[in-house]
PAMI-637106 format. One line per 5 residues: number of its first residue (from 1); their letters; for each residue z, y, x of C-alpha. Coordinates in pm, whole numbers, plus 32768, in hexadecimal, padded with zeros to 4 digits. Each point is the difference from the previous one (the first is absolute). Example, Ala and Ser with C-alpha at 12.3 -4.5 7.8 and 13.67 -1.06 7.14 Angstrom:
1 = AS = 830C,7E3E,84CE  7FBE,8158,8089
***
This chain:
1 = XXXXX = 1E06,BB29,9262  7FB4,80E5,812A  80FE,8086,80F7  806F,8159,7F88  7F69,811C,80CA
6 = XXXXX = 7EB8,7F5A,8071  7EA7,8093,7FBD  7F3A,7EC9,7F9C  7EAA,80A1,8038  8050,8059,816A
11 = XXXXX = 8089,7EA1,803B  7EBC,7F62,7F7E  7F3B,80C7,8104  80EB,7F80,810F  7FC1,7E94,7FA4
16 = XXXXX = 7E8A,8036,800F  8034,8043,8174  80DC,7ECA,8032  7F05,7EF3,7F9E  7FFA,7ED9,80EF
21 = XXXXX = 8163,803C,807D  8148,7F49,7FCE  805C,8106,7EFA  7EE2,7F7F,7F27  8095,7EA0,8020
26 = XXXXX = 8155,807B,7F8B  7F58,80B8,7EE2  7F51,7EBE,7F96  8147,7F3A,7FFE  80A2,8112,7F30
31 = XXXXX = 7EEA,7FF3,7EFD  7F93,8163,8051  8161,8088,7FCE  8002,8092,8160  7EC0,80C2,7FBB
36 = XXXXX = 8096,808A,7EBE  814C,8057,80AE  80B6,7F23,7F06  8171,7FAE,8024  7F82,7E9C,8041
41 = XXXXX = 7F2E,807D,8126  80B9,7F2B,8102  7FB7,7ECE,7F2E  8092,7EB5,806A  7FA4,8027,8171
46 = XXXXX = 8167,8051,8074  8075,7EBA,7F61  7EE7,7F3C,80A6  8051,809E,8152  8173,7FB7,7FD5
51 = XXXXX = 7FB3,7E98,7F9E  7F2A,7FCF,8137  810C,8097,80E1  8114,7F29,7F6A  7F2C,7EC4,8017
56 = XXXXX = 7FB9,8047,816F  8172,803E,8040  8059,7EAD,7F68  7F3B,7F66,811F  8085,80CD,8124
61 = XXXXX = 815E,8062,7F84  80EA,7ED3,7FF5  80F4,807C,7EEF  7EDD,8031,7F10  7F6C,7EB3,806C
66 = XXXXX = 8147,7F53,7FA5  800E,80C0,7EBA  7EA5,7F80,7FA9  8080,7E9A,801C  8117,8034,7F03
71 = XXXXX = 7F21,7FBE,7ED3  800E,80D4,7EC6  812B,80CF,8074  7F50,8056,8145  7EC0,8056,7F49
76 = XXXXX = 80BA,80F3,7F1E  80A1,80A6,812E  7EB0,8025,80AF  7F6C,8093,7EC0  811B,80FD,7FFC
81 = XXXXX = 7FB5,8063,816A  7E92,8026,7F9E  8063,80F0,7EE9  80CF,80CF,80F3  7EDA,8006,80F2
86 = XXXXX = 7F19,806D,7EE7  80E7,8122,7FAC  800D,8071,816C  7E88,7FE6,8039  7FAF,80A8,7EB5
91 = XXXXX = 80EC,811E,8055  7F63,8039,8156  7E9F,7FF0,7F73  805C,80E8,7EE0  8095,80FD,80F4
96 = XXXXX = 7EC4,7FED,80D3  7F20,803B,7ED3  80D8,8115,7F6E  8017,80C1,8147  7E96,7FC1,8061
101 = XXXXX = 7F57,8062,7EBA  8035,817B,8020  7F65,8007,815B  7ED7,7F1B,7FB0  7F35,80F4,7F32
106 = XXXXX = 805E,8164,7F9E  8049,8013,7E8E  8043,7E8C,7FD6  816F,8043,7FAB  8032,8118,7F07
111 = XXXXX = 8163,8060,8069  8061,7F58,814A  816F,8001,8058  813E,7F32,7FF9  7FEA,7FDA,7E88
116 = XXXXX = 7EA7,7F63,8018  8069,7F1E,8121  812E,7F7D,7F41  7F43,7FC2,7EBB  7EDB,7F5B,80B4
121 = XXXXX = 80DA,7F15,80CE  80D5,7F97,7ED7  7ECB,7FCC,7F26  7F44,7F2E,8100  812B,7F26,805D
126 = XXXXX = 8057,7FC9,7E92  7E99,7F9B,7FB6  7FFE,7EFD,8116  8152,7F6F,7F9C  7F88,7FE7,7E98
131 = XXXXX = 7ECA,7F3E,806D  80D9,7F1B,80D5  80E5,7FBB,7ED7  7ED5,7FCA,7F1C  7F67,7F08,80F5
136 = XXXXX = 8144,7F3A,8016  801B,7FF8,7E85  7E9D,7F7B,7FE1  804E,7EF0,80FF  8148,7F9C,7F59
141 = XXXXX = 7F5D,7FEA,7EA8  7F0C,7EFD,8086  7EC1,80C8,7FC5  7F9F,7FE6,816F  8044,80AE,8149
146 = XXXXX = 805E,815D,7F8C  7FAA,80B7,8142  7EAA,7F5B,8015  7FBC,8055,7E93  8059,816E,803B
151 = XXXXX = 7F16,800D,812E  7EF2,7F50,7F35  802A,80F8,7EE3  7FE1,8126,80EE  7EBD,7F77,8094
156 = XXXXX = 7F68,7F9B,7EB0  8047,815C,7F76  7EE2,8083,80D3  7F06,7EF9,7F8C  7F8C,8096,7EB1
161 = XXXXX = 7F8B,814B,809F  7F57,7F3F,811A  7F4D,7F18,7F0A  7F99,8126,7F28  7F76,80BA,812E
166 = XXXXX = 7F3D,7ECC,8071  7F69,7FC7,7EA7  7FA3,8171,7FE9  7F50,7FED,8151  7F3C,7ED2,7F84
171 = XXXXX = 7FA6,80B6,7EBD  7F7D,812D,80C0  7F36,7F24,80EA  80D2,8048,8136  806A,7E92,800B
176 = XXXXX = 7F11,7EDF,7FC5  8056,7F18,7EDF  7FE2,7ECB,80DE  80F5,809A,80F5  80EE,8044,7EDF
181 = XXXXX = 7FE8,7E92,7F94  8039,7F93,8167  813C,80D5,8012  807C,7F62,7EBA  7FBC,7E9D,807D
186 = XXXXX = 80AD,8043,814D  812B,809A,7F4C  802B,7ECF,7F20  7FD5,7F18,812B  810D,80BB,80C3
191 = XXXXX = 80EE,7FF2,7ED6  7FC3,7E89,7FDA  8039,7FC6,8174  8144,80CA,8000  8087,7F45,7ECF
196 = XXXXX = 7F9A,7EB3,809B  80B4,8050,8146  8136,8081,7F4D  8018,7ECC,7F21  7FA7,7F0C,8116
201 = XXXXX = 8116,7F34,809C  8030,7EE3,80F4  80DF,7EF4,7F6C  80DA,7F50,80FF  806C,7EAB,7F7F
206 = XXXXX = 8177,7FC3,800F  807E,7E9A,7FCF  816B,7FAE,7FAC  8073,7EA2,805D  80BD,7F1B,7F14
211 = XXXXX = 8173,804F,800B  8146,7F92,7F63  8128,80D6,7F98  8126,7F2D,7F93  7F7D,7F0D,7EFD
216 = XXXXX = 7ECE,80CF,7FB1  7EB8,7FAD,80AB  7EF2,810B,8017  7E99,7F8E,8026  7F19,808F,8107
221 = XXXXX = 7F62,8149,7F97  7ED2,80C3,806F  7FC5,8173,7FD0  7F4E,8119,80B6  8052,814B,80A7
226 = XXXXX = 7EFF,810C,7F99  7FA1,80EF,811A  7F21,8128,7FA5  7EC6,8035,80CD  8045,8175,800D
231 = XXXXX = 816B,8001,806B  7FF6,8167,8082  7F92,809B,7EB6  7F7B,8163,7FFE  80BA,807D,8136
236 = XXXXX = 7EE8,7FB1,80FE  7F04,80C1,7F2C  80E7,812E,7FF7  8033,7FF0,8179  7E89,7FDD,8042
241 = XXXXX = 7FA8,8127,7F21  810B,80D9,80A1  7F8E,7FAC,8162  7E91,8046,7FB2  8047,814D,7F55
246 = XXXXX = 8106,807A,80FB  7F02,8087,8102  7F5C,80CC,7EEB  814F,809A,7FB0  803A,8059,816E
251 = XXXXX = 7EA6,809E,8009  8060,80E2,7EDE  8135,8070,80BD  7F83,8015,8169  7E84,8008,7FDA
256 = XXXXX = 7FE5,815C,8097  809C,7F90,8149  7EEC,7FCC,8105  80CE,7EF8,80B7  8011,7F2E,7EC1
261 = XXXXX = 7E93,8020,7F98  7FDA,7E85,8026  80D5,7FDD,7EC7  7EDA,807E,7F32  7F22,7EE9,8086
266 = XXXXX = 8108,7EF8,7FB7  8039,808C,7EA5  7E8A,8002,7FB5  7FDB,7E95,8070  812C,7F88,7F37
271 = XXXXX = 7F98,80C4,7ECC  7ED0,7F1E,7FE7  80EC,7ED4,7FF5  80E2,80A0,7EFB  7EE1,8007,7F04
276 = XX = 8012,7E83,7FEE  8179,7FF3,7FC5
***
C-alpha cells in the first residue's frame, strides 16, 4: 500500500540514482517497500536503532544498568523504553521523509502541503509500529526471533527477481554456465556456513557438588551452559553495511562541492567492497 500522493514512476527513477548508498541498504531491509513508497517504507530500522541505543545506554547509564539486573521485570521495562524510542525515531524519520520528498524531484509529490505531510507521517509511523508489534508476536509465539525474520523476509523478497535475471543472462549467453554453477555452489556454501555458525555453541561444563537440605541428600550433578558462537547476532553486519555505504550517501549530497571531491574516491573504493556484502 503506497503513501497517498506519491508518483511511483518518478520515485523509481530516483532510486536508480541512489544505488550503492545507504538508502539502498534501507530499501533492502524494507523488502523494497521504500522504493515503492509503501507505508512500510521505514521498515524495522527505527526499532533496530532504538534497540542499539537502549543497549548502549544500559552500559553507560547506571539506572538502566540496574534495571537490566532485575530479571524479567527489568527486561519488560527496557522493552517498553525501546518501544518509546522506536516511536520517537520513526516520527523523526517520517517527518524527514515527508518534508524532503517534495524537494527531491519535481513532480514526486502530486499535491504537496500540510495534508500530505500529516498523512505521510502518520502512515509511515503506523507501518513501523505495526512491524514492531508483528515482530514481538512472532517472538512470543516461539517461531523464532521476529525482528530477524522480518529483516530476512525483506532481503529474501528481492531474491526471485535476482535469480531470474541471472538465469536469463546465462540463457542469452551473457553469463557462462560454469560461472552460474560456481555462483550456486558459493551461495549454498555461504548458507551452510551461516547456519553452522548460528547453531554452533560452546558448552561450558557446570558441576554441582553433593548437598543436603534437611533430611534430603542431593547427589552431585553435572550440566552445561550453552554459549552461542555468534553472540552479537546480525547487528555487526548492519553496522558494517551502514558504515561502508555512508560515504556513497554523502557523495550524493555533497558531490558537487570541490572541497569534498575526495568523497567520490572513498565512495568508489568502498563500493567495490559492498559488492561482497
